[in-house]
N, C-alpha and C positions, 0 to 999 in steps of 0.2 A: 429906580435902580436898574442897572443892566441885567438882562436875563442870561443865565448860564444854561447851555445844553450840554449834557454829558453823553458822548457816544460810546456805548459799551456798558453792559450791565453786569460785568464781572466783579471780582472782589474789590479792586482798587477804585474802579469807577463808581460802584455803589457806596464805598466808604466815603469818598469825597462828596458824592451827591448828598448823602445823609448829613454831613457836616455843613454843607452849604444851606440846606433847608433849615437846620437848627439855628444858623446865623441869620435867618430871615432873608436869604438871597433867593430871588425867583429862580427856580431850578426845574428843568425838565429832563427826564431820562429818555434817551433814544434807544429803543430796543429793536431787535430783529422783528420783521413784520408779524411772524406767527406768535412770538412772545408778547408783542404789543396787543395783538388781537385777543389773546387770552387774558391779558391784564386789564383791558378796558381803558378807561380814561385816566386811571391813576394806579399807582402801585405803592406798596409799603415796603420799606427797607428795614430789616431787623439787624441790629448790631449788638454783639456782646464784646466786652473788653477782656483782656487777659487776666486782669485782677478783680473781676466782678462777674457775678451771675445775673446781674440786672440786664434785661433786654431793652435797648433803646429802639423805639419804632418811629420812623418818620415817613409820612405819606406825601407823595409828590406826583405831579402829572407826568404821563409818559406818552410818547408818540412813536409811530413806526419810523425806522431809519431807512426810508425808501423814497423820500422826496415827495410824498403825496401832500404833505403840508408845505406851503410855499413861503411862509414868513422867513425872511433872511435871519441868519444867526447873528447874534450880537457877540457872544463869547461861546466858542465851541471847544470843549475839552475832549480830545481823542484818547480814550483809555481802552483800546482794544489791543489784541496781539499784533505785534509788528507786521506780520504777514497779511493781516486783514486791513491794515490802515488805508491802503490805497482804494481797495474795493469799497470799504465802508464810506470813505469820503466821496467816492464817485457816486454812490447811491444817494447821497444828500447834496451833491454838488451844486444843484440849482439854488440852494439856500446859503451858499458861501458867497458873500458879497465883498466888495472892496473895503467896506467898513467893518467887516468881520475880523475878529481876532481868533486864530486857531492856536490852541495849546496842546502840544504833543506831550503825552505822559505814558510812554511805553518804552520797552527795551529797544536798543538799536536806533535811537533817535536820529543819529547821523545818517544811517542808511535809509530810514523812513523819509527824512527830509529830502534826501537825494531822489527818492522815488516819487515824490510829490511835486517835483518842479513844474510839471506841465498842467497841474489841475488846481493849484492854489490861487491862480490868477493874481489879483492885487491884494488879497487878504494878507494880514500881518501874521507872522508866526512867532510863537514863544515856545520854549521847551521847559518842562517841569520834570524834576527827578525827585524820587522819594525813597526813604528807607523804611517807611511804615510796612509792617508785615500783616497780611490778612489772607484768610482762606475762606472759601464758600462752603456752606453746608447744603445749600440749595439755592434756587433763584432768589436773589435779593435777601438772602439770609447768610450773614457772614460773621466771622469771629475776627475781631481786631487783635491779633495775637501779639503784636509787638509795636509799641509806639516808637516813632523815629523822627526824622527831619525831612523837610521838603524845601527845595530850592526852585526858583523860577526866574527866567530871564530870556532875553532875545539872543540869537547868535550874532556875532559881529557882522557888520555889513562893510562892503568894500566901496571904493571910489569908482570913478568912471571906468568901464571895461576897455581894454585895448582893442583896436581895430573894429570898433562897432559891435563887439560881442556883448553878451549880457544875460539877462534872464534871472530867474530866481536862484539857480545854482550859483551864479556869480554873486548875487546878493547874500547868499548864505556862506559861501566858502571863499569868495574873493579872488582877486588877481594875484595869487601867490607867486606866479612866475615873474611879474613885473614889479612886485613890491608895492603896488598901488593900493595901500590899505588905510582905511580910516574908519572911525566909529561915528555914526550919525545919531543924533538924539532921537529917542522914541517919540512918536506922536502922542499927544495927550490921551487919545482914544486907547492906544496900546498901553501906555503907562497906567491908565486907569484900570484896565483889565488885569494888569500885573499886580497892582495894589489890592484889588478886590480879591484875587486869588490868595494873596499873602495874608490878608486880614481875616478871611473866612474859610480858607482851605487848609485846615489843620496847621495853621501858623507857618506858612511858607516864608522863606527868607528871599527877598528880592536881590538878585545879583546883577552886576553889570555884564554886558555881552562877552567880554573877554573871559570872565570867570565862568560863565555858563558854558562857553565852548571848551574851556579847559576841563571842567567837570565831566562833560560828555565823553571826552577822550579817555579820561580816567575810568569812567564807568564802563566804557566799551572794553577796556583792557580787563577789568574785573569780570565782566560778563563772559568775555571770550575765553577766560581761563576756567572760572568756576562752573559755569553752566554746562559746557560739554563734558568736562571731566566728572562732575557729579552724576550726569546722565549716563555716561559710559560705565562708571564704577558703581552706580546706584548707592551713593553715599551722601552724607551730610557735607556741608561746605567745609567744616573744620578739618575733615579727614584729608582733603586734597593735598594740602601742602605739608602734611606729615609724611607723605611718600616722596622718595627721591625723584621718581618719575614725574610727580606733580610739580615739584619745584623746578625741574629742568624744563617741563612744558611751559610753565609760567614765564620763565626767562625768554624762551624762544617766541612765545606769543607776543610778549611785551616788546621785544625787539622789532617784530614785524609791524605792530600797531604804531610804534614810534616812527618807523620809516614812512608809513602812509601819512601819519599826522604831519610830518615835516613838509609834505607836498600839498596837502589839502587844507590845513588849518590857516586861519586868517590872523589871529592875534599872536603877539609875541609871547604871551603867557602859555599858549599851547605849543608854540615852536620851541620854547625852552624846556619842555618836558623831555626827560631822558628815560631810557629803558629802566633804569633803577627807580625813578619816580613812579613809573607805572607798576613795576613789580612790588614796590613798597605798599602801594595802594591796594593791590590784590591781596597782600598778606593782611593788611588792616581790615579789609572787608571779610576775609575768611575768618579772622579772629572774632570780629564783631558779630558775625552771623554763624558761628561755629555749629550750633545745634539745629540750624534751619536747613531745609531742603531748597535747592534752587528751583525756579519755575520750570526749567528744562528737565530737571530730574523728575518732577511731578508729571510733566507732560508725557515723558517716556513711560513712566510707570502706569499711566492711565491710557496709553495707546493713542495719545493726541499728537497732532502736528507740532513740531518745535519751531523756534525762532532762529535756527542755526544759520539760515541764509542771510538774515539781517545782522548777524554777529560775525562769526568766523568766515562764513561764505563771502560777506561783503568785504572784509579785510583782504581775503585772497584775491577777489576780483579787482579791487583797487590796486593791489600790488602789481597785478598783471598789466593794469591799464597805465601805470606810470612808465614813461618812456625809458627804455634801456639806456644806461649811461648816466642817469641822474641820481644815482645812489639807491636805486631800487634793489630789493632783495630777489625779485623775480628774474632769474638769470636765463630762463628758456621758456618757450611756450608750454612745456610740460611741467613747469615748476608748480609745486603746491604749497610748500612751506608748512610750518606747523599748524597754522590756521586752516589751510586746505586739508591737511591730514585729519584734523579733528572734525572738520565739517563733513568729510567723506565718511568717517567712522560713525557719526551720529545719523547720517542719511541711511546707513545700512542697518541701523538697529531695527529689530522686529519686536513689536510689543509682546508677542506670545512668550510666555515663560518668565516675563519680568515680574518681580515681586509686586504685590498689590500696594496701592498708595497707603500712606499713613497720614494721620491728622496732625500735621505740624505746620508751623508758619511757613509761608512761601514768600521769600524776599527776592524781588527782582534784581 
């Protein structure tokens, strides 16, 4: 059976690692060098569920995420903060081979994929999204606070690039200017990784590439509304859209996301998304996770770096990068838009004086 390496020992990475081990999938946890040194050759992940006091413990091998081990990856699950994805992959880059399958499982997957175009090489890329909620009590000690759903699939791939252009960016986002769009079948190697993740990784649903891309744009909209506003207002997800200011911000953010989607998306299912579709999804997410705190809210409360650059910051930068006169909302070099405004506000937050964290589910 193919071996799974999980890069990131946080709550979601540890949760999925535990379930892979329970399903008898050969699994290794990649930890920061110092954490790996302290853990030794193996570590134990402790998980309690929301509806039980029983502690489930799974022991698995661990390795330092620094490239000292040379064996190529078979399946690599990237479960780190979005801003750490590039540096974490660079640290183990010598182990990413053409036969490797890399699975992104982090916020801002579209921005992360954009940032990895020059280091993935020939490796295949899949994206996983999940609504499982978990929070850490300590290293490899977590509470599975809310059961959810998981989806996995590739992003759509495009046909031959115009004028000899190409690269991974084109493979991910396509020749949307020329309309040269097609979906190519996944290789058996990649399809097998996808099925393994689905059968053993908390029951993931396998999607086709068009559905995966559409889901990522929807998730981007929800994250771009709920994460910064909960962080700025220090509130639960459900409170955001009860405020008139929150509802207005959601409409503006979704309008900007849809404009960028129209230029960067490959599939017709993503192109067909309207601002109303995105706003409706934001409302559904806020209702489904009303009593939960966003990951960005928790980061701010704990004085940690946020993922704002891979969410609202990325939307603002892509809006600026789209040529003027093609429907872009960026009307001048100084244009910020609502996403830029929210990104700037989060950047200016100072942890001092922020209320202490509370123990609730963190849903990305």
